[in-house]
N, CA, C and O atoms as a GROMACS GRO file, in nm:
protein
  596
    1MET      N    1  -9.831   9.011 -11.954
    1MET     CA    2  -9.873   9.037 -11.818
    1MET      C    3  -9.907   8.905 -11.750
    1MET      O    4  -9.982   8.826 -11.806
    2SER      N    5  -9.854   8.880 -11.632
    2SER     CA    6  -9.879   8.756 -11.559
    2SER      C    7 -10.018   8.757 -11.497
    2SER      O    8 -10.070   8.861 -11.458
    3VAL      N    9 -10.075   8.639 -11.487
    3VAL     CA   10 -10.205   8.622 -11.423
    3VAL      C   11 -10.188   8.639 -11.273
    3VAL      O   12 -10.090   8.592 -11.216
    4ASN      N   13 -10.282   8.706 -11.210
    4ASN     CA   14 -10.283   8.718 -11.065
    4ASN      C   15 -10.311   8.580 -11.008
    4ASN      O   16 -10.418   8.525 -11.031
    5THR      N   17 -10.217   8.524 -10.935
    5THR     CA   18 -10.238   8.392 -10.878
    5THR      C   19 -10.300   8.397 -10.740
    5THR      O   20 -10.313   8.293 -10.675
    6SER      N   21 -10.339   8.510 -10.694
    6SER     CA   22 -10.418   8.531 -10.573
    6SER      C   23 -10.350   8.483 -10.446
    6SER      O   24 -10.234   8.444 -10.445
    7THR      N   25 -10.428   8.486 -10.339
    7THR     CA   26 -10.376   8.443 -10.210
    7THR      C   27 -10.358   8.293 -10.204
    7THR      O   28 -10.296   8.243 -10.110
    8THR      N   29 -10.410   8.218 -10.302
    8THR     CA   30 -10.392   8.074 -10.299
    8THR      C   31 -10.252   8.032 -10.339
    8THR      O   32 -10.214   7.917 -10.316
    9ALA      N   33 -10.175   8.122 -10.396
    9ALA     CA   34 -10.036   8.089 -10.432
    9ALA      C   35  -9.949   8.110 -10.308
    9ALA      O   36  -9.866   8.200 -10.304
   10LEU      N   37  -9.969   8.025 -10.210
   10LEU     CA   38  -9.899   8.037 -10.083
   10LEU      C   39  -9.755   7.988 -10.097
   10LEU      O   40  -9.728   7.894 -10.172
   11VAL      N   41  -9.665   8.052 -10.025
   11VAL     CA   42  -9.524   8.017 -10.033
   11VAL      C   43  -9.480   7.962  -9.898
   11VAL      O   44  -9.491   8.029  -9.796
   12ARG      N   45  -9.429   7.837  -9.899
   12ARG     CA   46  -9.380   7.775  -9.777
   12ARG      C   47  -9.266   7.861  -9.722
   12ARG      O   48  -9.179   7.906  -9.796
   13GLY      N   49  -9.269   7.882  -9.592
   13GLY     CA   50  -9.165   7.963  -9.529
   13GLY      C   51  -9.208   8.108  -9.516
   13GLY      O   52  -9.168   8.177  -9.422
   14ARG      N   53  -9.289   8.155  -9.611
   14ARG     CA   54  -9.340   8.291  -9.602
   14ARG      C   55  -9.482   8.292  -9.550
   14ARG      O   56  -9.518   8.376  -9.467
   15ASP      N   57  -9.563   8.197  -9.598
   15ASP     CA   58  -9.704   8.192  -9.560
   15ASP      C   59  -9.732   8.070  -9.474
   15ASP      O   60  -9.689   7.960  -9.508
   16PRO      N   61  -9.804   8.088  -9.363
   16PRO     CA   62  -9.839   7.970  -9.283
   16PRO      C   63  -9.939   7.884  -9.360
   16PRO      O   64 -10.012   7.933  -9.446
   17ALA      N   65  -9.941   7.757  -9.328
   17ALA     CA   66 -10.038   7.667  -9.391
   17ALA      C   67 -10.178   7.711  -9.353
   17ALA      O   68 -10.202   7.753  -9.240
   18PRO      N   69 -10.273   7.702  -9.448
   18PRO     CA   70 -10.411   7.740  -9.415
   18PRO      C   71 -10.467   7.655  -9.301
   18PRO      O   72 -10.430   7.539  -9.286
   19ALA      N   73 -10.555   7.713  -9.221
   19ALA     CA   74 -10.613   7.643  -9.107
   19ALA      C   75 -10.693   7.520  -9.149
   19ALA      O   76 -10.706   7.426  -9.071
   20TRP      N   77 -10.746   7.518  -9.271
   20TRP     CA   78 -10.829   7.406  -9.316
   20TRP      C   79 -10.748   7.283  -9.357
   20TRP      O   80 -10.807   7.179  -9.383
   21PHE      N   81 -10.616   7.293  -9.364
   21PHE     CA   82 -10.532   7.178  -9.404
   21PHE      C   83 -10.547   7.062  -9.305
   21PHE      O   84 -10.534   7.083  -9.184
   22PRO      N   85 -10.574   6.941  -9.354
   22PRO     CA   86 -10.562   6.824  -9.266
   22PRO      C   87 -10.415   6.804  -9.228
   22PRO      O   88 -10.326   6.853  -9.299
   23ALA      N   89 -10.390   6.736  -9.119
   23ALA     CA   90 -10.253   6.720  -9.069
   23ALA      C   91 -10.158   6.663  -9.173
   23ALA      O   92 -10.046   6.711  -9.185
   24GLY      N   93 -10.200   6.561  -9.247
   24GLY     CA   94 -10.113   6.499  -9.347
   24GLY      C   95 -10.071   6.596  -9.457
   24GLY      O   96  -9.956   6.596  -9.500
   25ILE      N   97 -10.165   6.677  -9.503
   25ILE     CA   98 -10.133   6.774  -9.608
   25ILE      C   99 -10.052   6.889  -9.550
   25ILE      O  100  -9.965   6.944  -9.617
   26ARG      N  101 -10.078   6.925  -9.425
   26ARG     CA  102  -9.998   7.031  -9.360
   26ARG      C  103  -9.851   6.989  -9.355
   26ARG      O  104  -9.762   7.071  -9.379
   27ALA      N  105  -9.825   6.862  -9.325
   27ALA     CA  106  -9.686   6.814  -9.320
   27ALA      C  107  -9.622   6.822  -9.459
   27ALA      O  108  -9.505   6.859  -9.470
   28LEU      N  109  -9.697   6.789  -9.564
   28LEU     CA  110  -9.644   6.799  -9.701
   28LEU      C  111  -9.618   6.945  -9.738
   28LEU      O  112  -9.516   6.976  -9.801
   29TYR      N  113  -9.708   7.034  -9.700
   29TYR     CA  114  -9.691   7.177  -9.727
   29TYR      C  115  -9.565   7.230  -9.658
   29TYR      O  116  -9.487   7.305  -9.716
   30ASP      N  117  -9.547   7.188  -9.532
   30ASP     CA  118  -9.432   7.235  -9.455
   30ASP      C  119  -9.299   7.189  -9.516
   30ASP      O  120  -9.196   7.252  -9.491
   31THR      N  121  -9.299   7.082  -9.594
   31THR     CA  122  -9.177   7.035  -9.659
   31THR      C  123  -9.171   7.076  -9.806
   31THR      O  124  -9.083   7.032  -9.879
   32GLY      N  125  -9.264   7.162  -9.849
   32GLY     CA  126  -9.261   7.213  -9.986
   32GLY      C  127  -9.319   7.118 -10.090
   32GLY      O  128  -9.291   7.133 -10.209
   33ARG      N  129  -9.400   7.020 -10.047
   33ARG     CA  130  -9.454   6.923 -10.141
   33ARG      C  131  -9.605   6.938 -10.162
   33ARG      O  132  -9.670   6.845 -10.210
   34ALA      N  133  -9.660   7.053 -10.129
   34ALA     CA  134  -9.803   7.078 -10.151
   34ALA      C  135  -9.824   7.225 -10.186
   34ALA      O  136  -9.766   7.313 -10.122
   35LEU      N  137  -9.906   7.249 -10.287
   35LEU     CA  138  -9.941   7.385 -10.329
   35LEU      C  139 -10.093   7.400 -10.329
   35LEU      O  140 -10.164   7.315 -10.382
   36VAL      N  141 -10.142   7.506 -10.269
   36VAL     CA  142 -10.285   7.534 -10.269
   36VAL      C  143 -10.324   7.590 -10.405
   36VAL      O  144 -10.262   7.684 -10.454
   37ILE      N  145 -10.429   7.530 -10.468
   37ILE     CA  146 -10.478   7.584 -10.596
   37ILE      C  147 -10.623   7.631 -10.588
   37ILE      O  148 -10.671   7.697 -10.680
   38ALA      N  149 -10.694   7.597 -10.481
   38ALA     CA  150 -10.828   7.653 -10.458
   38ALA      C  151 -10.843   7.672 -10.308
   38ALA      O  152 -10.830   7.576 -10.231
   39ASP      N  153 -10.871   7.794 -10.266
   39ASP     CA  154 -10.874   7.828 -10.125
   39ASP      C  155 -11.009   7.888 -10.088
   39ASP      O  156 -11.034   8.006 -10.113
   40ALA      N  157 -11.096   7.807 -10.028
   40ALA     CA  158 -11.228   7.851  -9.981
   40ALA      C  159 -11.310   7.914 -10.093
   40ALA      O  160 -11.367   8.022 -10.075
   41PHE      N  161 -11.317   7.847 -10.208
   41PHE     CA  162 -11.393   7.899 -10.323
   41PHE      C  163 -11.542   7.877 -10.300
   41PHE      O  164 -11.586   7.762 -10.290
   42PRO      N  165 -11.622   7.985 -10.291
   42PRO     CA  166 -11.765   7.975 -10.264
   42PRO      C  167 -11.847   7.952 -10.392
   42PRO      O  168 -11.913   8.044 -10.440
   43LEU      N  169 -11.843   7.833 -10.446
   43LEU     CA  170 -11.916   7.799 -10.569
   43LEU      C  171 -12.067   7.814 -10.546
   43LEU      O  172 -12.122   7.753 -10.454
   44ARG      N  173 -12.135   7.894 -10.632
   44ARG     CA  174 -12.278   7.918 -10.615
   44ARG      C  175 -12.356   7.910 -10.746
   44ARG      O  176 -12.470   7.955 -10.752
   45ASP      N  177 -12.296   7.854 -10.851
   45ASP     CA  178 -12.366   7.841 -10.979
   45ASP      C  179 -12.317   7.715 -11.050
   45ASP      O  180 -12.244   7.636 -10.990
   46THR      N  181 -12.357   7.696 -11.175
   46THR     CA  182 -12.318   7.576 -11.250
   46THR      C  183 -12.213   7.605 -11.357
   46THR      O  184 -12.183   7.519 -11.439
   47ASN      N  185 -12.159   7.724 -11.358
   47ASN     CA  186 -12.055   7.761 -11.455
   47ASN      C  187 -11.922   7.695 -11.419
   47ASN      O  188 -11.899   7.659 -11.304
   48ALA      N  189 -11.835   7.680 -11.519
   48ALA     CA  190 -11.698   7.633 -11.493
   48ALA      C  191 -11.616   7.752 -11.442
   48ALA      O  192 -11.619   7.859 -11.502
   49HIS      N  193 -11.544   7.731 -11.332
   49HIS     CA  194 -11.463   7.837 -11.271
   49HIS      C  195 -11.317   7.794 -11.272
   49HIS      O  196 -11.284   7.680 -11.239
   50THR      N  197 -11.228   7.889 -11.309
   50THR     CA  198 -11.084   7.864 -11.312
   50THR      C  199 -11.012   7.986 -11.255
   50THR      O  200 -11.076   8.081 -11.208
   51TYR      N  201 -10.880   7.983 -11.259
   51TYR     CA  202 -10.800   8.098 -11.216
   51TYR      C  203 -10.827   8.220 -11.302
   51TYR      O  204 -10.802   8.333 -11.259
   52ARG      N  205 -10.876   8.200 -11.423
   52ARG     CA  206 -10.907   8.313 -11.512
   52ARG      C  207 -11.035   8.385 -11.469
   52ARG      O  208 -11.044   8.507 -11.477
   53THR      N  209 -11.135   8.309 -11.422
   53THR     CA  210 -11.264   8.368 -11.384
   53THR      C  211 -11.268   8.409 -11.238
   53THR      O  212 -11.340   8.503 -11.202
   54ASP      N  213 -11.193   8.340 -11.153
   54ASP     CA  214 -11.199   8.364 -11.009
   54ASP      C  215 -11.060   8.364 -10.946
   54ASP      O  216 -11.029   8.279 -10.862
   55PRO      N  217 -10.975   8.460 -10.985
   55PRO     CA  218 -10.837   8.460 -10.937
   55PRO      C  219 -10.821   8.488 -10.787
   55PRO      O  220 -10.713   8.467 -10.732
   56SER      N  221 -10.925   8.533 -10.720
   56SER     CA  222 -10.915   8.554 -10.575
   56SER      C  223 -10.922   8.423 -10.499
   56SER      O  224 -10.884   8.418 -10.382
   57TYR      N  225 -10.970   8.316 -10.564
   57TYR     CA  226 -10.987   8.188 -10.497
   57TYR      C  227 -10.911   8.073 -10.562
   57TYR      O  228 -10.869   7.980 -10.493
   58ILE      N  229 -10.892   8.078 -10.692
   58ILE     CA  230 -10.829   7.969 -10.766
   58ILE      C  231 -10.701   8.022 -10.830
   58ILE      O  232 -10.701   8.128 -10.894
   59SER      N  233 -10.591   7.948 -10.812
   59SER     CA  234 -10.463   7.996 -10.865
   59SER      C  235 -10.410   7.906 -10.975
   59SER      O  236 -10.448   7.789 -10.987
   60LEU      N  237 -10.321   7.962 -11.054
   60LEU     CA  238 -10.241   7.889 -11.152
   60LEU      C  239 -10.104   7.879 -11.089
   60LEU      O  240 -10.030   7.977 -11.085
   61ALA      N  241 -10.069   7.761 -11.040
   61ALA     CA  242  -9.946   7.745 -10.962
   61ALA      C  243  -9.834   7.683 -11.046
   61ALA      O  244  -9.862   7.601 -11.134
   62PRO      N  245  -9.710   7.720 -11.019
   62PRO     CA  246  -9.598   7.653 -11.086
   62PRO      C  247  -9.594   7.508 -11.040
   62PRO      O  248  -9.607   7.480 -10.920
   63MET      N  249  -9.575   7.416 -11.132
   63MET     CA  250  -9.573   7.274 -11.099
   63MET      C  251  -9.451   7.241 -11.014
   63MET      O  252  -9.340   7.287 -11.042
   64LEU      N  253  -9.471   7.162 -10.910
   64LEU     CA  254  -9.361   7.114 -10.828
   64LEU      C  255  -9.277   7.019 -10.913
   64LEU      O  256  -9.332   6.934 -10.983
   65LYS      N  257  -9.148   7.033 -10.909
   65LYS     CA  258  -9.059   6.952 -10.994
   65LYS      C  259  -8.979   6.850 -10.913
   65LYS      O  260  -8.965   6.863 -10.791
   66HIS      N  261  -8.928   6.752 -10.982
   66HIS     CA  262  -8.836   6.653 -10.926
   66HIS      C  263  -8.900   6.556 -10.827
   66HIS      O  264  -8.835   6.512 -10.732
   67TYR      N  265  -9.026   6.523 -10.849
   67TYR     CA  266  -9.092   6.422 -10.768
   67TYR      C  267  -9.143   6.311 -10.859
   67TYR      O  268  -9.156   6.332 -10.980
   68ASP      N  269  -9.172   6.194 -10.803
   68ASP     CA  270  -9.213   6.080 -10.882
   68ASP      C  271  -9.364   6.077 -10.910
   68ASP      O  272  -9.406   6.034 -11.018
   69GLU      N  273  -9.444   6.121 -10.816
   69GLU     CA  274  -9.589   6.115 -10.831
   69GLU      C  275  -9.653   6.247 -10.792
   69GLU      O  276  -9.604   6.319 -10.705
   70TYR      N  277  -9.763   6.276 -10.859
   70TYR     CA  278  -9.838   6.398 -10.832
   70TYR      C  279  -9.986   6.363 -10.819
   70TYR      O  280 -10.035   6.272 -10.884
   71ALA      N  281 -10.055   6.437 -10.733
   71ALA     CA  282 -10.198   6.415 -10.717
   71ALA      C  283 -10.263   6.550 -10.686
   71ALA      O  284 -10.198   6.643 -10.638
   72VAL      N  285 -10.392   6.559 -10.715
   72VAL     CA  286 -10.470   6.676 -10.677
   72VAL      C  287 -10.575   6.630 -10.577
   72VAL      O  288 -10.658   6.545 -10.608
   73TRP      N  289 -10.569   6.686 -10.455
   73TRP     CA  290 -10.663   6.654 -10.348
   73TRP      C  291 -10.767   6.766 -10.344
   73TRP      O  292 -10.732   6.884 -10.339
   74VAL      N  293 -10.894   6.727 -10.347
   74VAL     CA  294 -11.004   6.825 -10.344
   74VAL      C  295 -11.096   6.792 -10.227
   74VAL      O  296 -11.136   6.678 -10.208
   75TYR      N  297 -11.130   6.896 -10.149
   75TYR     CA  298 -11.232   6.883 -10.045
   75TYR      C  299 -11.350   6.969 -10.088
   75TYR      O  300 -11.336   7.089 -10.111
   76ASN      N  301 -11.466   6.906 -10.098
   76ASN     CA  302 -11.589   6.976 -10.136
   76ASN      C  303 -11.672   7.002 -10.012
   76ASN      O  304 -11.741   6.913  -9.962
   77GLY      N  305 -11.664   7.124  -9.961
   77GLY     CA  306 -11.742   7.162  -9.844
   77GLY      C  307 -11.876   7.222  -9.879
   77GLY      O  308 -11.943   7.278  -9.792
   78THR      N  309 -11.918   7.212 -10.006
   78THR     CA  310 -12.049   7.267 -10.046
   78THR      C  311 -12.159   7.165 -10.020
   78THR      O  312 -12.132   7.051  -9.982
   79ASN      N  313 -12.284   7.207 -10.042
   79ASN     CA  314 -12.397   7.117 -10.020
   79ASN      C  315 -12.443   7.047 -10.148
   79ASN      O  316 -12.554   6.994 -10.152
   80GLN      N  317 -12.360   7.046 -10.253
   80GLN     CA  318 -12.388   6.975 -10.379
   80GLN      C  319 -12.260   6.908 -10.429
   80GLN      O  320 -12.150   6.951 -10.396
   81ALA      N  321 -12.275   6.803 -10.507
   81ALA     CA  322 -12.158   6.740 -10.570
   81ALA      C  323 -12.096   6.839 -10.668
   81ALA      O  324 -12.166   6.922 -10.727
   82ILE      N  325 -11.965   6.830 -10.685
   82ILE     CA  326 -11.896   6.918 -10.780
   82ILE      C  327 -11.818   6.833 -10.881
   82ILE      O  328 -11.794   6.715 -10.860
   83ASN      N  329 -11.780   6.898 -10.990
   83ASN     CA  330 -11.695   6.837 -11.092
   83ASN      C  331 -11.561   6.910 -11.088
   83ASN      O  332 -11.556   7.033 -11.086
   84ALA      N  333 -11.454   6.834 -11.089
   84ALA     CA  334 -11.319   6.892 -11.088
   84ALA      C  335 -11.244   6.841 -11.211
   84ALA      O  336 -11.248   6.723 -11.243
   85GLN      N  337 -11.174   6.933 -11.278
   85GLN     CA  338 -11.092   6.898 -11.394
   85GLN      C  339 -10.957   6.965 -11.376
   85GLN      O  340 -10.949   7.087 -11.368
   86VAL      N  341 -10.851   6.885 -11.369
   86VAL     CA  342 -10.716   6.940 -11.359
   86VAL      C  343 -10.682   7.002 -11.495
   86VAL      O  344 -10.706   6.942 -11.600
   87ILE      N  345 -10.625   7.122 -11.492
   87ILE     CA  346 -10.586   7.191 -11.614
   87ILE      C  347 -10.441   7.237 -11.602
   87ILE      O  348 -10.388   7.252 -11.492
   88GLY      N  349 -10.378   7.258 -11.717
   88GLY     CA  350 -10.241   7.304 -11.719
   88GLY      C  351 -10.224   7.416 -11.820
   88GLY      O  352 -10.314   7.444 -11.899
   89ASN      N  353 -10.109   7.480 -11.816
   89ASN     CA  354 -10.076   7.583 -11.913
   89ASN      C  355  -9.924   7.590 -11.927
   89ASN      O  356  -9.851   7.551 -11.836
   90VAL      N  357  -9.879   7.638 -12.041
   90VAL     CA  358  -9.735   7.648 -12.065
   90VAL      C  359  -9.675   7.778 -12.013
   90VAL      O  360  -9.554   7.789 -12.000
   91THR      N  361  -9.760   7.877 -11.983
   91THR     CA  362  -9.713   8.004 -11.929
   91THR      C  363  -9.804   8.046 -11.815
   91THR      O  364  -9.911   7.988 -11.796
   92ASN      N  365  -9.763   8.146 -11.740
   92ASN     CA  366  -9.849   8.199 -11.634
   92ASN      C  367  -9.917   8.329 -11.676
   92ASN      O  368  -9.958   8.409 -11.592
   93ASP      N  369  -9.928   8.349 -11.807
   93ASP     CA  370 -10.007   8.462 -11.856
   93ASP      C  371 -10.122   8.407 -11.939
   93ASP      O  372 -10.133   8.285 -11.957
   94GLN      N  373 -10.205   8.492 -11.989
   94GLN     CA  374 -10.322   8.446 -12.062
   94GLN      C  375 -10.301   8.443 -12.213
   94GLN      O  376 -10.397   8.454 -12.289
   95SER      N  377 -10.177   8.427 -12.257
   95SER     CA  378 -10.148   8.426 -12.400
   95SER      C  379 -10.170   8.290 -12.464
   95SER      O  380 -10.177   8.281 -12.587
   96TYR      N  381 -10.180   8.184 -12.386
   96TYR     CA  382 -10.204   8.050 -12.439
   96TYR      C  383 -10.328   7.990 -12.372
   96TYR      O  384 -10.356   8.019 -12.256
   97PRO      N  385 -10.403   7.908 -12.446
   97PRO     CA  386 -10.520   7.845 -12.385
   97PRO      C  387 -10.479   7.737 -12.285
   97PRO      O  388 -10.371   7.679 -12.296
   98ASP      N  389 -10.565   7.711 -12.190
   98ASP     CA  390 -10.544   7.602 -12.095
   98ASP      C  391 -10.569   7.470 -12.165
   98ASP      O  392 -10.638   7.465 -12.267
   99TYR      N  393 -10.515   7.362 -12.110
   99TYR     CA  394 -10.542   7.228 -12.161
   99TYR      C  395 -10.577   7.137 -12.043
   99TYR      O  396 -10.533   7.160 -11.931
  100THR      N  397 -10.657   7.034 -12.070
  100THR     CA  398 -10.698   6.943 -11.964
  100THR      C  399 -10.588   6.839 -11.940
  100THR      O  400 -10.515   6.802 -12.031
  101ILE      N  401 -10.580   6.795 -11.817
  101ILE     CA  402 -10.488   6.689 -11.777
  101ILE      C  403 -10.574   6.578 -11.717
  101ILE      O  404 -10.634   6.596 -11.611
  102GLY      N  405 -10.580   6.466 -11.784
  102GLY     CA  406 -10.662   6.355 -11.736
  102GLY      C  407 -10.810   6.382 -11.758
  102GLY      O  408 -10.848   6.465 -11.840
  103SER      N  409 -10.892   6.311 -11.683
  103SER     CA  410 -11.037   6.320 -11.696
  103SER      C  411 -11.097   6.398 -11.580
  103SER      O  412 -11.040   6.404 -11.471
  104ALA      N  413 -11.213   6.458 -11.605
  104ALA     CA  414 -11.286   6.524 -11.497
  104ALA      C  415 -11.334   6.418 -11.397
  104ALA      O  416 -11.356   6.303 -11.434
  105TYR      N  417 -11.349   6.458 -11.273
  105TYR     CA  418 -11.400   6.365 -11.172
  105TYR      C  419 -11.496   6.437 -11.078
  105TYR      O  420 -11.493   6.560 -11.067
  106THR      N  421 -11.581   6.360 -11.012
  106THR     CA  422 -11.683   6.413 -10.923
  106THR      C  423 -11.637   6.401 -10.778
  106THR      O  424 -11.576   6.302 -10.739
  107VAL      N  425 -11.668   6.504 -10.700
  107VAL     CA  426 -11.642   6.502 -10.556
  107VAL      C  427 -11.775   6.530 -10.489
  107VAL      O  428 -11.833   6.637 -10.506
  108GLY      N  429 -11.823   6.434 -10.412
  108GLY     CA  430 -11.952   6.448 -10.345
  108GLY      C  431 -11.954   6.559 -10.242
  108GLY      O  432 -11.849   6.606 -10.198
  109SER      N  433 -12.073   6.599 -10.203
  109SER     CA  434 -12.090   6.702 -10.101
  109SER      C  435 -12.030   6.655  -9.969
  109SER      O  436 -12.059   6.545  -9.923
  110GLY      N  437 -11.945   6.739  -9.909
  110GLY     CA  438 -11.883   6.705  -9.782
  110GLY      C  439 -11.776   6.598  -9.794
  110GLY      O  440 -11.733   6.543  -9.692
  111ALA      N  441 -11.732   6.566  -9.915
  111ALA     CA  442 -11.636   6.458  -9.937
  111ALA      C  443 -11.503   6.511  -9.990
  111ALA      O  444 -11.492   6.627 -10.032
  112THR      N  445 -11.404   6.424  -9.988
  112THR     CA  446 -11.276   6.452 -10.051
  112THR      C  447 -11.251   6.350 -10.160
  112THR      O  448 -11.309   6.241 -10.159
  113ASN      N  449 -11.166   6.386 -10.255
  113ASN     CA  450 -11.127   6.295 -10.361
  113ASN      C  451 -10.985   6.332 -10.400
  113ASN      O  452 -10.950   6.450 -10.405
  114MET      N  453 -10.905   6.232 -10.429
  114MET     CA  454 -10.769   6.257 -10.474
  114MET      C  455 -10.754   6.198 -10.613
  114MET      O  456 -10.782   6.080 -10.635
  115TYR      N  457 -10.708   6.280 -10.705
  115TYR     CA  458 -10.686   6.237 -10.842
  115TYR      C  459 -10.537   6.227 -10.866
  115TYR      O  460 -10.465   6.327 -10.860
  116VAL      N  461 -10.489   6.105 -10.892
  116VAL     CA  462 -10.347   6.083 -10.918
  116VAL      C  463 -10.319   6.114 -11.064
  116VAL      O  464 -10.387   6.062 -11.153
  117LEU      N  465 -10.221   6.198 -11.089
  117LEU     CA  466 -10.189   6.240 -11.225
  117LEU      C  467 -10.094   6.140 -11.292
  117LEU      O  468 -10.011   6.077 -11.227
  118ALA      N  469 -10.109   6.127 -11.423
  118ALA     CA  470 -10.017   6.044 -11.500
  118ALA      C  471  -9.877   6.103 -11.493
  118ALA      O  472  -9.861   6.223 -11.468
  119GLU      N  473  -9.777   6.019 -11.516
  119GLU     CA  474  -9.637   6.065 -11.507
  119GLU      C  475  -9.607   6.186 -11.594
  119GLU      O  476  -9.533   6.275 -11.552
  120ASP      N  477  -9.664   6.191 -11.713
  120ASP     CA  478  -9.633   6.303 -11.803
  120ASP      C  479  -9.698   6.434 -11.761
  120ASP      O  480  -9.669   6.538 -11.820
  121ALA      N  481  -9.787   6.432 -11.661
  121ALA     CA  482  -9.847   6.556 -11.611
  121ALA      C  483  -9.741   6.648 -11.551
  121ALA      O  484  -9.758   6.770 -11.550
  122ALA      N  485  -9.633   6.590 -11.502
  122ALA     CA  486  -9.526   6.671 -11.443
  122ALA      C  487  -9.459   6.759 -11.546
  122ALA      O  488  -9.384   6.850 -11.511
  123LEU      N  489  -9.484   6.734 -11.674
  123LEU     CA  490  -9.424   6.814 -11.779
  123LEU      C  491  -9.490   6.951 -11.793
  123LEU      O  492  -9.432   7.042 -11.854
  124THR      N  493  -9.610   6.967 -11.738
  124THR     CA  494  -9.677   7.097 -11.749
  124THR      C  495  -9.607   7.198 -11.657
  124THR      O  496  -9.584   7.168 -11.540
  125PRO      N  497  -9.574   7.315 -11.706
  125PRO     CA  498  -9.509   7.415 -11.621
  125PRO      C  499  -9.601   7.474 -11.514
  125PRO      O  500  -9.555   7.510 -11.405
  126PHE      N  501  -9.732   7.483 -11.545
  126PHE     CA  502  -9.826   7.543 -11.451
  126PHE      C  503  -9.950   7.455 -11.441
  126PHE      O  504  -9.993   7.396 -11.540
  127ILE      N  505 -10.009   7.446 -11.322
  127ILE     CA  506 -10.122   7.359 -11.298
  127ILE      C  507 -10.231   7.432 -11.221
  127ILE      O  508 -10.202   7.520 -11.139
  128SER      N  509 -10.356   7.394 -11.248
  128SER     CA  510 -10.469   7.454 -11.179
  128SER      C  511 -10.587   7.358 -11.184
  128SER      O  512 -10.570   7.238 -11.209
  129LEU      N  513 -10.706   7.411 -11.160
  129LEU     CA  514 -10.826   7.330 -11.153
  129LEU      C  515 -10.943   7.408 -11.211
  129LEU      O  516 -10.955   7.529 -11.192
  130SER      N  517 -11.030   7.337 -11.282
  130SER     CA  518 -11.158   7.392 -11.324
  130SER      C  519 -11.264   7.327 -11.236
  130SER      O  520 -11.266   7.204 -11.223
  131ILE      N  521 -11.350   7.408 -11.177
  131ILE     CA  522 -11.450   7.359 -11.082
  131ILE      C  523 -11.588   7.399 -11.130
  131ILE      O  524 -11.611   7.514 -11.169
  132SER      N  525 -11.682   7.304 -11.129
  132SER     CA  526 -11.820   7.333 -11.166
  132SER      C  527 -11.913   7.241 -11.087
  132SER      O  528 -11.868   7.152 -11.015
  133ALA      N  529 -12.043   7.265 -11.102
  133ALA     CA  530 -12.144   7.179 -11.037
  133ALA      C  531 -12.262   7.163 -11.132
  133ALA      O  532 -12.292   7.253 -11.211
  134ASN      N  533 -12.329   7.049 -11.124
  134ASN     CA  534 -12.450   7.029 -11.204
  134ASN      C  535 -12.570   7.100 -11.142
  134ASN      O  536 -12.659   7.146 -11.214
  135THR      N  537 -12.571   7.108 -11.010
  135THR     CA  538 -12.673   7.182 -10.935
  135THR      C  539 -12.600   7.286 -10.851
  135THR      O  540 -12.505   7.253 -10.780
  136ALA      N  541 -12.643   7.410 -10.858
  136ALA     CA  542 -12.574   7.519 -10.788
  136ALA      C  543 -12.576   7.499 -10.637
  136ALA      O  544 -12.683   7.488 -10.578
  137PRO      N  545 -12.459   7.495 -10.574
  137PRO     CA  546 -12.455   7.489 -10.427
  137PRO      C  547 -12.506   7.620 -10.366
  137PRO      O  548 -12.497   7.726 -10.426
  138THR      N  549 -12.560   7.610 -10.246
  138THR     CA  550 -12.608   7.729 -10.176
  138THR      C  551 -12.526   7.760 -10.051
  138THR      O  552 -12.547   7.863  -9.987
  139SER      N  553 -12.434   7.670 -10.017
  139SER     CA  554 -12.350   7.695  -9.899
  139SER      C  555 -12.219   7.618  -9.914
  139SER      O  556 -12.206   7.527  -9.996
  140GLY      N  557 -12.122   7.657  -9.833
  140GLY     CA  558 -11.994   7.588  -9.830
  140GLY      C  559 -11.892   7.641  -9.929
  140GLY      O  560 -11.917   7.739  -9.999
  141ALA      N  561 -11.778   7.574  -9.935
  141ALA     CA  562 -11.668   7.617 -10.021
  141ALA      C  563 -11.588   7.495 -10.068
  141ALA      O  564 -11.602   7.385 -10.015
  142VAL      N  565 -11.504   7.519 -10.170
  142VAL     CA  566 -11.420   7.414 -10.228
  142VAL      C  567 -11.273   7.448 -10.200
  142VAL      O  568 -11.233   7.564 -10.206
  143TYR      N  569 -11.195   7.346 -10.169
  143TYR     CA  570 -11.053   7.359 -10.139
  143TYR      C  571 -10.977   7.256 -10.223
  143TYR      O  572 -11.026   7.146 -10.243
  144ALA      N  573 -10.859   7.291 -10.273
  144ALA     CA  574 -10.780   7.196 -10.352
  144ALA      C  575 -10.631   7.222 -10.335
  144ALA      O  576 -10.587   7.335 -10.318
  145VAL      N  577 -10.556   7.111 -10.341
  145VAL     CA  578 -10.411   7.116 -10.322
  145VAL      C  579 -10.344   7.021 -10.422
  145VAL      O  580 -10.392   6.910 -10.443
  146VAL      N  581 -10.234   7.065 -10.484
  146VAL     CA  582 -10.148   6.977 -10.563
  146VAL      C  583 -10.045   6.919 -10.467
  146VAL      O  584  -9.983   6.992 -10.390
  147ILE      N  585 -10.028   6.787 -10.472
  147ILE     CA  586  -9.937   6.716 -10.382
  147ILE      C  587  -9.831   6.644 -10.464
  147ILE      O  588  -9.862   6.582 -10.567
  148ALA      N  589  -9.707   6.651 -10.420
  148ALA     CA  590  -9.597   6.579 -10.485
  148ALA      C  591  -9.541   6.477 -10.388
  148ALA      O  592  -9.521   6.507 -10.270
  149GLU      N  593  -9.516   6.358 -10.436
  149GLU     CA  594  -9.458   6.251 -10.352
  149GLU      C  595  -9.332   6.200 -10.415
  149GLU      O  596  -9.268   6.110 -10.361
   0.00000   0.00000   0.00000
């Protein structure tokens, strides 16, 4: 059984770009080089959240292929710093465990951060994000996009 990839698994040409996209990312989305993996996720605790725990907000997206560089852009609209960890999987079902890609990184409150993936990250068939906080946010949301260049 496939994992529900939620409304964050937006399809260019079928789904309009989310209103929260900055102009630069909107242009990448319109050309098929950006995938939403976290869409207005209202983080309110210190637990790690993924597409498995919160499929309405976080998706497991098929990796964009045939590009030279990949990055994950995260906007933290909450009132606390968050931790982001890029994760991958070999299937889009829950039959295999997730694995980490690179190191976890911090995104400050109201800030953005872009994590450039190593070349071999493109080998993962599916990509997502694990999101957590050291102090539980009380307002705001988290947004994330995989970008291919």
